[in-house]
SEFIZA-3560 file (N, C-alpha, C; in Angstrom, 3 decimals):
REM SEFIZA-3560
<numar><xx>-21.700</xx><yy>-19.741</yy><zz>8.006</zz><atom>N</atom></numar>
<numar><xx>-20.834</xx><yy>-18.879</yy><zz>8.778</zz><atom>CA</atom></numar>
<numar><xx>-19.970</xx><yy>-18.014</yy><zz>7.864</zz><atom>C</atom></numar>
<numar><xx>-19.491</xx><yy>-18.563</yy><zz>6.786</zz><atom>N</atom></numar>
<numar><xx>-18.648</xx><yy>-17.816</yy><zz>5.873</zz><atom>CA</atom></numar>
<numar><xx>-19.412</xx><yy>-16.649</yy><zz>5.250</zz><atom>C</atom></numar>
<numar><xx>-20.686</xx><yy>-16.841</yy><zz>4.965</zz><atom>N</atom></numar>
<numar><xx>-21.491</xx><yy>-15.786</yy><zz>4.358</zz><atom>CA</atom></numar>
<numar><xx>-21.639</xx><yy>-14.591</yy><zz>5.287</zz><atom>C</atom></numar>
<numar><xx>-21.616</xx><yy>-14.825</yy><zz>6.584</zz><atom>N</atom></numar>
<numar><xx>-21.770</xx><yy>-13.734</yy><zz>7.553</zz><atom>CA</atom></numar>
<numar><xx>-20.549</xx><yy>-12.818</yy><zz>7.548</zz><atom>C</atom></numar>
<numar><xx>-19.389</xx><yy>-13.375</yy><zz>7.331</zz><atom>N</atom></numar>
<numar><xx>-18.145</xx><yy>-12.619</yy><zz>7.413</zz><atom>CA</atom></numar>
<numar><xx>-17.514</xx><yy>-12.362</yy><zz>6.049</zz><atom>C</atom></numar>
<numar><xx>-18.290</xx><yy>-12.515</yy><zz>5.003</zz><atom>N</atom></numar>
<numar><xx>-17.743</xx><yy>-12.389</yy><zz>3.648</zz><atom>CA</atom></numar>
<numar><xx>-17.126</xx><yy>-11.013</yy><zz>3.416</zz><atom>C</atom></numar>
<numar><xx>-17.798</xx><yy>-9.956</yy><zz>3.835</zz><atom>N</atom></numar>
<numar><xx>-17.293</xx><yy>-8.601</yy><zz>3.603</zz><atom>CA</atom></numar>
<numar><xx>-16.005</xx><yy>-8.349</yy><zz>4.384</zz><atom>C</atom></numar>
<numar><xx>-15.925</xx><yy>-8.835</yy><zz>5.616</zz><atom>N</atom></numar>
<numar><xx>-14.706</xx><yy>-8.658</yy><zz>6.409</zz><atom>CA</atom></numar>
<numar><xx>-13.539</xx><yy>-9.432</yy><zz>5.809</zz><atom>C</atom></numar>
<numar><xx>-13.789</xx><yy>-10.650</yy><zz>5.369</zz><atom>N</atom></numar>
<numar><xx>-12.740</xx><yy>-11.466</yy><zz>4.758</zz><atom>CA</atom></numar>
<numar><xx>-12.247</xx><yy>-10.807</yy><zz>3.475</zz><atom>C</atom></numar>
<numar><xx>-13.185</xx><yy>-10.288</yy><zz>2.689</zz><atom>N</atom></numar>
<numar><xx>-12.823</xx><yy>-9.627</yy><zz>1.446</zz><atom>CA</atom></numar>
<numar><xx>-11.957</xx><yy>-8.391</yy><zz>1.714</zz><atom>C</atom></numar>
<numar><xx>-12.288</xx><yy>-7.622</yy><zz>2.732</zz><atom>N</atom></numar>
<numar><xx>-11.520</xx><yy>-6.429</yy><zz>3.074</zz><atom>CA</atom></numar>
<numar><xx>-10.115</xx><yy>-6.790</yy><zz>3.542</zz><atom>C</atom></numar>
<numar><xx>-10.000</xx><yy>-7.803</yy><zz>4.362</zz><atom>N</atom></numar>
<numar><xx>-8.690</xx><yy>-8.226</yy><zz>4.866</zz><atom>CA</atom></numar>
<numar><xx>-7.811</xx><yy>-8.726</yy><zz>3.726</zz><atom>C</atom></numar>
<numar><xx>-8.368</xx><yy>-9.536</yy><zz>2.841</zz><atom>N</atom></numar>
<numar><xx>-7.595</xx><yy>-10.063</yy><zz>1.713</zz><atom>CA</atom></numar>
<numar><xx>-7.170</xx><yy>-8.932</yy><zz>0.779</zz><atom>C</atom></numar>
<numar><xx>-8.052</xx><yy>-7.959</yy><zz>0.548</zz><atom>N</atom></numar>
<numar><xx>-7.702</xx><yy>-6.820</yy><zz>-0.296</zz><atom>CA</atom></numar>
<numar><xx>-6.546</xx><yy>-6.034</yy><zz>0.317</zz><atom>C</atom></numar>
<numar><xx>-6.609</xx><yy>-5.772</yy><zz>1.611</zz><atom>N</atom></numar>
<numar><xx>-5.539</xx><yy>-5.013</yy><zz>2.266</zz><atom>CA</atom></numar>
<numar><xx>-4.216</xx><yy>-5.770</yy><zz>2.251</zz><atom>C</atom></numar>
<numar><xx>-4.251</xx><yy>-7.065</yy><zz>2.492</zz><atom>N</atom></numar>
<numar><xx>-3.026</xx><yy>-7.861</yy><zz>2.451</zz><atom>CA</atom></numar>
<numar><xx>-2.447</xx><yy>-7.910</yy><zz>1.039</zz><atom>C</atom></numar>
<numar><xx>-3.308</xx><yy>-7.976</yy><zz>0.046</zz><atom>N</atom></numar>
<numar><xx>-2.852</xx><yy>-7.977</yy><zz>-1.340</zz><atom>CA</atom></numar>
<numar><xx>-2.190</xx><yy>-6.651</yy><zz>-1.703</zz><atom>C</atom></numar>
<numar><xx>-2.764</xx><yy>-5.539</yy><zz>-1.232</zz><atom>N</atom></numar>
<numar><xx>-2.155</xx><yy>-4.238</yy><zz>-1.497</zz><atom>CA</atom></numar>
<numar><xx>-0.797</xx><yy>-4.117</yy><zz>-0.822</zz><atom>C</atom></numar>
<numar><xx>-0.660</xx><yy>-4.628</yy><zz>0.389</zz><atom>N</atom></numar>
<numar><xx>0.633</xx><yy>-4.607</yy><zz>1.082</zz><atom>CA</atom></numar>
<numar><xx>1.655</xx><yy>-5.425</yy><zz>0.302</zz><atom>C</atom></numar>
<numar><xx>1.250</xx><yy>-6.603</yy><zz>-0.144</zz><atom>N</atom></numar>
<numar><xx>2.158</xx><yy>-7.452</yy><zz>-0.924</zz><atom>CA</atom></numar>
<numar><xx>2.540</xx><yy>-6.777</yy><zz>-2.245</zz><atom>C</atom></numar>
<numar><xx>1.587</xx><yy>-6.099</yy><zz>-2.880</zz><atom>N</atom></numar>
<numar><xx>1.863</xx><yy>-5.420</yy><zz>-4.133</zz><atom>CA</atom></numar>
<numar><xx>2.872</xx><yy>-4.294</yy><zz>-3.940</zz><atom>C</atom></numar>
<numar><xx>2.702</xx><yy>-3.495</yy><zz>-2.893</zz><atom>N</atom></numar>
<numar><xx>3.657</xx><yy>-2.424</yy><zz>-2.638</zz><atom>CA</atom></numar>
<numar><xx>5.031</xx><yy>-2.979</yy><zz>-2.268</zz><atom>C</atom></numar>
<numar><xx>5.063</xx><yy>-4.089</yy><zz>-1.548</zz><atom>N</atom></numar>
<numar><xx>6.355</xx><yy>-4.703</yy><zz>-1.213</zz><atom>CA</atom></numar>
<numar><xx>7.061</xx><yy>-5.193</yy><zz>-2.484</zz><atom>C</atom></numar>
<numar><xx>6.320</xx><yy>-5.837</yy><zz>-3.371</zz><atom>N</atom></numar>
<numar><xx>6.913</xx><yy>-6.306</yy><zz>-4.623</zz><atom>CA</atom></numar>
<numar><xx>7.390</xx><yy>-5.140</yy><zz>-5.493</zz><atom>C</atom></numar>
<numar><xx>6.612</xx><yy>-4.055</yy><zz>-5.521</zz><atom>N</atom></numar>
<numar><xx>7.048</xx><yy>-2.885</yy><zz>-6.277</zz><atom>CA</atom></numar>
<numar><xx>8.315</xx><yy>-2.298</yy><zz>-5.668</zz><atom>C</atom></numar>
<numar><xx>8.393</xx><yy>-2.283</yy><zz>-4.349</zz><atom>N</atom></numar>
<numar><xx>9.590</xx><yy>-1.781</yy><zz>-3.684</zz><atom>CA</atom></numar>
<numar><xx>10.812</xx><yy>-2.620</yy><zz>-4.014</zz><atom>C</atom></numar>
<numar><xx>10.652</xx><yy>-3.951</yy><zz>-4.006</zz><atom>N</atom></numar>
<numar><xx>11.772</xx><yy>-4.834</yy><zz>-4.356</zz><atom>CA</atom></numar>
<numar><xx>12.202</xx><yy>-4.641</yy><zz>-5.810</zz><atom>C</atom></numar>
<numar><xx>11.235</xx><yy>-4.506</yy><zz>-6.719</zz><atom>N</atom></numar>
<numar><xx>11.557</xx><yy>-4.317</yy><zz>-8.129</zz><atom>CA</atom></numar>
<numar><xx>12.263</xx><yy>-2.976</yy><zz>-8.351</zz><atom>C</atom></numar>
<numar><xx>11.763</xx><yy>-1.936</yy><zz>-7.714</zz><atom>N</atom></numar>
<numar><xx>12.385</xx><yy>-0.620</yy><zz>-7.847</zz><atom>CA</atom></numar>
<numar><xx>13.789</xx><yy>-0.633</yy><zz>-7.263</zz><atom>C</atom></numar>
<numar><xx>13.954</xx><yy>-1.271</yy><zz>-6.124</zz><atom>N</atom></numar>
<numar><xx>15.280</xx><yy>-1.361</yy><zz>-5.502</zz><atom>CA</atom></numar>
<numar><xx>16.273</xx><yy>-2.064</yy><zz>-6.439</zz><atom>C</atom></numar>
<numar><xx>15.827</xx><yy>-3.133</yy><zz>-7.071</zz><atom>N</atom></numar>
<numar><xx>16.690</xx><yy>-3.874</yy><zz>-7.986</zz><atom>CA</atom></numar>
<numar><xx>17.082</xx><yy>-3.029</yy><zz>-9.196</zz><atom>C</atom></numar>
<numar><xx>16.127</xx><yy>-2.327</yy><zz>-9.776</zz><atom>N</atom></numar>
<numar><xx>16.412</xx><yy>-1.490</yy><zz>-10.944</zz><atom>CA</atom></numar>
<numar><xx>17.354</xx><yy>-0.354</yy><zz>-10.565</zz><atom>C</atom></numar>
<numar><xx>17.122</xx><yy>0.290</yy><zz>-9.428</zz><atom>N</atom></numar>
<numar><xx>17.983</xx><yy>1.389</yy><zz>-9.008</zz><atom>CA</atom></numar>
<numar><xx>19.396</xx><yy>0.901</yy><zz>-8.716</zz><atom>C</atom></numar>
<numar><xx>19.502</xx><yy>-0.287</yy><zz>-8.145</zz><atom>N</atom></numar>
<numar><xx>20.816</xx><yy>-0.842</yy><zz>-7.808</zz><atom>CA</atom></numar>
<numar><xx>21.595</xx><yy>-1.205</yy><zz>-9.074</zz><atom>C</atom></numar>
<numar><xx>20.928</xx><yy>-1.816</yy><zz>-10.035</zz><atom>N</atom></numar>
<numar><xx>21.608</xx><yy>-2.242</yy><zz>-11.257</zz><atom>CA</atom></numar>
<numar><xx>22.027</xx><yy>-1.061</yy><zz>-12.127</zz><atom>C</atom></numar>
<numar><xx>21.276</xx><yy>0.034</yy><zz>-12.081</zz><atom>N</atom></numar>
<numar><xx>21.576</xx><yy>1.190</yy><zz>-12.935</zz><atom>CA</atom></numar>
<numar><xx>22.406</xx><yy>2.245</yy><zz>-12.230</zz><atom>C</atom></numar>
<numar><xx>22.850</xx><yy>1.965</yy><zz>-11.026</zz><atom>N</atom></numar>
<numar><xx>23.736</xx><yy>2.852</yy><zz>-10.275</zz><atom>CA</atom></numar>
<numar><xx>23.182</xx><yy>4.284</yy><zz>-10.199</zz><atom>C</atom></numar>
<numar><xx>21.955</xx><yy>4.398</yy><zz>-9.711</zz><atom>N</atom></numar>
<numar><xx>21.272</xx><yy>5.691</yy><zz>-9.599</zz><atom>CA</atom></numar>
<numar><xx>21.831</xx><yy>6.450</yy><zz>-8.399</zz><atom>C</atom></numar>
<numar><xx>22.027</xx><yy>7.769</yy><zz>-8.528</zz><atom>N</atom></numar>
<numar><xx>22.538</xx><yy>8.562</yy><zz>-7.402</zz><atom>CA</atom></numar>
<numar><xx>21.561</xx><yy>8.559</yy><zz>-6.214</zz><atom>C</atom></numar>
<numar><xx>22.067</xx><yy>8.954</yy><zz>-5.069</zz><atom>N</atom></numar>
<numar><xx>21.286</xx><yy>8.924</yy><zz>-3.830</zz><atom>CA</atom></numar>
<numar><xx>20.045</xx><yy>9.802</yy><zz>-3.909</zz><atom>C</atom></numar>
<numar><xx>20.155</xx><yy>10.965</yy><zz>-4.537</zz><atom>N</atom></numar>
<numar><xx>19.007</xx><yy>11.870</yy><zz>-4.629</zz><atom>CA</atom></numar>
<numar><xx>17.893</xx><yy>11.222</yy><zz>-5.464</zz><atom>C</atom></numar>
<numar><xx>18.251</xx><yy>10.582</yy><zz>-6.548</zz><atom>N</atom></numar>
<numar><xx>17.259</xx><yy>9.913</yy><zz>-7.382</zz><atom>CA</atom></numar>
<numar><xx>16.573</xx><yy>8.781</yy><zz>-6.643</zz><atom>C</atom></numar>
<numar><xx>17.343</xx><yy>8.023</yy><zz>-5.875</zz><atom>N</atom></numar>
<numar><xx>16.753</xx><yy>6.942</yy><zz>-5.090</zz><atom>CA</atom></numar>
<numar><xx>15.781</xx><yy>7.484</yy><zz>-4.054</zz><atom>C</atom></numar>
<numar><xx>16.167</xx><yy>8.580</yy><zz>-3.414</zz><atom>N</atom></numar>
<numar><xx>15.301</xx><yy>9.176</yy><zz>-2.390</zz><atom>CA</atom></numar>
<numar><xx>13.978</xx><yy>9.637</yy><zz>-2.990</zz><atom>C</atom></numar>
<numar><xx>14.041</xx><yy>10.229</yy><zz>-4.174</zz><atom>N</atom></numar>
<numar><xx>12.812</xx><yy>10.691</yy><zz>-4.824</zz><atom>CA</atom></numar>
<numar><xx>11.923</xx><yy>9.517</yy><zz>-5.187</zz><atom>C</atom></numar>
<numar><xx>12.489</xx><yy>8.467</yy><zz>-5.730</zz><atom>N</atom></numar>
<numar><xx>11.705</xx><yy>7.298</yy><zz>-6.131</zz><atom>CA</atom></numar>
<numar><xx>11.060</xx><yy>6.635</yy><zz>-4.922</zz><atom>C</atom></numar>
<numar><xx>11.819</xx><yy>6.457</yy><zz>-3.852</zz><atom>N</atom></numar>
<numar><xx>11.256</xx><yy>5.836</yy><zz>-2.652</zz><atom>CA</atom></numar>
<numar><xx>10.216</xx><yy>6.739</yy><zz>-1.995</zz><atom>C</atom></numar>
<numar><xx>10.394</xx><yy>8.060</yy><zz>-2.064</zz><atom>N</atom></numar>
<numar><xx>9.407</xx><yy>8.991</yy><zz>-1.516</zz><atom>CA</atom></numar>
<numar><xx>8.083</xx><yy>8.864</yy><zz>-2.271</zz><atom>C</atom></numar>
<numar><xx>8.160</xx><yy>8.765</yy><zz>-3.599</zz><atom>N</atom></numar>
<numar><xx>6.940</xx><yy>8.620</yy><zz>-4.394</zz><atom>CA</atom></numar>
<numar><xx>6.240</xx><yy>7.304</yy><zz>-4.059</zz><atom>C</atom></numar>
<numar><xx>6.992</xx><yy>6.224</yy><zz>-3.926</zz><atom>N</atom></numar>
<numar><xx>6.393</xx><yy>4.944</yy><zz>-3.563</zz><atom>CA</atom></numar>
<numar><xx>5.759</xx><yy>5.016</yy><zz>-2.176</zz><atom>C</atom></numar>
<numar><xx>6.443</xx><yy>5.658</yy><zz>-1.228</zz><atom>N</atom></numar>
<numar><xx>5.902</xx><yy>5.789</yy><zz>0.120</zz><atom>CA</atom></numar>
<numar><xx>4.630</xx><yy>6.630</yy><zz>0.125</zz><atom>C</atom></numar>
<numar><xx>4.605</xx><yy>7.713</yy><zz>-0.649</zz><atom>N</atom></numar>
<numar><xx>3.410</xx><yy>8.556</yy><zz>-0.679</zz><atom>CA</atom></numar>
<numar><xx>2.219</xx><yy>7.813</yy><zz>-1.286</zz><atom>C</atom></numar>
<numar><xx>2.474</xx><yy>6.958</yy><zz>-2.267</zz><atom>N</atom></numar>
<numar><xx>1.389</xx><yy>6.141</yy><zz>-2.819</zz><atom>CA</atom></numar>
<numar><xx>0.826</xx><yy>5.188</yy><zz>-1.782</zz><atom>C</atom></numar>
<numar><xx>1.712</xx><yy>4.546</yy><zz>-1.029</zz><atom>N</atom></numar>
<numar><xx>1.261</xx><yy>3.638</yy><zz>0.021</zz><atom>CA</atom></numar>
<numar><xx>0.554</xx><yy>4.407</yy><zz>1.134</zz><atom>C</atom></numar>
<numar><xx>1.060</xx><yy>5.596</yy><zz>1.465</zz><atom>N</atom></numar>
<numar><xx>0.428</xx><yy>6.407</yy><zz>2.509</zz><atom>CA</atom></numar>
<numar><xx>-0.968</xx><yy>6.852</yy><zz>2.074</zz><atom>C</atom></numar>
<numar><xx>-1.172</xx><yy>7.075</yy><zz>0.786</zz><atom>N</atom></numar>
<numar><xx>-2.497</xx><yy>7.426</yy><zz>0.283</zz><atom>CA</atom></numar>
<numar><xx>-3.498</xx><yy>6.304</yy><zz>0.497</zz><atom>C</atom></numar>
<numar><xx>-3.081</xx><yy>5.067</yy><zz>0.228</zz><atom>N</atom></numar>
<numar><xx>-3.971</xx><yy>3.937</yy><zz>0.473</zz><atom>CA</atom></numar>
<numar><xx>-4.253</xx><yy>3.774</yy><zz>1.970</zz><atom>C</atom></numar>
<numar><xx>-3.250</xx><yy>3.999</yy><zz>2.796</zz><atom>N</atom></numar>
<numar><xx>-3.439</xx><yy>3.908</yy><zz>4.234</zz><atom>CA</atom></numar>
<numar><xx>-4.405</xx><yy>4.987</yy><zz>4.729</zz><atom>C</atom></numar>
<numar><xx>-4.236</xx><yy>6.211</yy><zz>4.243</zz><atom>N</atom></numar>
<numar><xx>-5.137</xx><yy>7.301</yy><zz>4.631</zz><atom>CA</atom></numar>
<numar><xx>-6.565</xx><yy>7.010</yy><zz>4.182</zz><atom>C</atom></numar>
<numar><xx>-6.717</xx><yy>6.472</yy><zz>2.988</zz><atom>N</atom></numar>
<numar><xx>-8.045</xx><yy>6.116</yy><zz>2.484</zz><atom>CA</atom></numar>
<numar><xx>-8.708</xx><yy>5.087</yy><zz>3.389</zz><atom>C</atom></numar>
<numar><xx>-7.946</xx><yy>4.093</yy><zz>3.812</zz><atom>N</atom></numar>
<numar><xx>-8.488</xx><yy>3.080</yy><zz>4.704</zz><atom>CA</atom></numar>
<numar><xx>-8.890</xx><yy>3.640</yy><zz>6.053</zz><atom>C</atom></numar>
<numar><xx>-8.064</xx><yy>4.526</yy><zz>6.603</zz><atom>N</atom></numar>
<numar><xx>-8.399</xx><yy>5.131</yy><zz>7.891</zz><atom>CA</atom></numar>
<numar><xx>-9.628</xx><yy>6.025</yy><zz>7.785</zz><atom>C</atom></numar>
<numar><xx>-9.746</xx><yy>6.769</yy><zz>6.701</zz><atom>N</atom></numar>
<numar><xx>-10.921</xx><yy>7.616</yy><zz>6.509</zz><atom>CA</atom></numar>
<numar><xx>-12.172</xx><yy>6.755</yy><zz>6.401</zz><atom>C</atom></numar>
<numar><xx>-12.097</xx><yy>5.640</yy><zz>5.702</zz><atom>N</atom></numar>
<numar><xx>-13.247</xx><yy>4.746</yy><zz>5.599</zz><atom>CA</atom></numar>
<numar><xx>-13.659</xx><yy>4.206</yy><zz>6.958</zz><atom>C</atom></numar>
<numar><xx>-12.685</xx><yy>3.842</yy><zz>7.782</zz><atom>N</atom></numar>
<numar><xx>-12.991</xx><yy>3.312</yy><zz>9.116</zz><atom>CA</atom></numar>
<numar><xx>-13.666</xx><yy>4.374</yy><zz>9.965</zz><atom>C</atom></numar>
<numar><xx>-13.127</xx><yy>5.588</yy><zz>9.972</zz><atom>N</atom></numar>
<numar><xx>-13.715</xx><yy>6.647</yy><zz>10.777</zz><atom>CA</atom></numar>
<numar><xx>-15.108</xx><yy>7.019</yy><zz>10.299</zz><atom>C</atom></numar>
<numar><xx>-15.305</xx><yy>7.075</yy><zz>8.993</zz><atom>N</atom></numar>
<numar><xx>-16.623</xx><yy>7.431</yy><zz>8.469</zz><atom>CA</atom></numar>
<numar><xx>-17.652</xx><yy>6.335</yy><zz>8.749</zz><atom>C</atom></numar>
<numar><xx>-17.244</xx><yy>5.080</yy><zz>8.624</zz><atom>N</atom></numar>
<numar><xx>-18.205</xx><yy>4.002</yy><zz>8.880</zz><atom>CA</atom></numar>
<numar><xx>-18.556</xx><yy>3.910</yy><zz>10.358</zz><atom>C</atom></numar>
<numar><xx>-17.620</xx><yy>4.251</yy><zz>11.234</zz><atom>N</atom></numar>
<numar><xx>-17.915</xx><yy>4.231</yy><zz>12.668</zz><atom>CA</atom></numar>
<numar><xx>-18.753</xx><yy>5.413</yy><zz>13.113</zz><atom>C</atom></numar>
<numar><xx>-18.671</xx><yy>6.528</yy><zz>12.382</zz><atom>N</atom></numar>
<numar><xx>-19.452</xx><yy>7.710</yy><zz>12.758</zz><atom>CA</atom></numar>
<numar><xx>-20.841</xx><yy>7.710</yy><zz>12.110</zz><atom>C</atom></numar>
<numar><xx>-21.093</xx><yy>6.757</yy><zz>11.236</zz><atom>N</atom></numar>
<numar><xx>-22.426</xx><yy>6.644</yy><zz>10.616</zz><atom>CA</atom></numar>
<numar><xx>-22.581</xx><yy>7.441</yy><zz>9.354</zz><atom>C</atom></numar>
<numar><xx>-21.497</xx><yy>7.923</yy><zz>8.777</zz><atom>N</atom></numar>
<numar><xx>-21.606</xx><yy>8.704</yy><zz>7.539</zz><atom>CA</atom></numar>
<numar><xx>-21.811</xx><yy>7.786</yy><zz>6.370</zz><atom>C</atom></numar>
//
């Protein structure tokens, strides 16, 4: 039974790992910005870059789902 769902399990674990990785990066960045007393504009830029990286992975996943469902 496990062999039948190996690809789905692998995809789910990969996605959960990426979410955990981005969360850990967010916590680390938050800690560094807090300790170094970075101005609000600098914090906004750093968080925007982190969000855009995560949004890129999300867009990639959605494109893969749509392409696989359309038969491409």
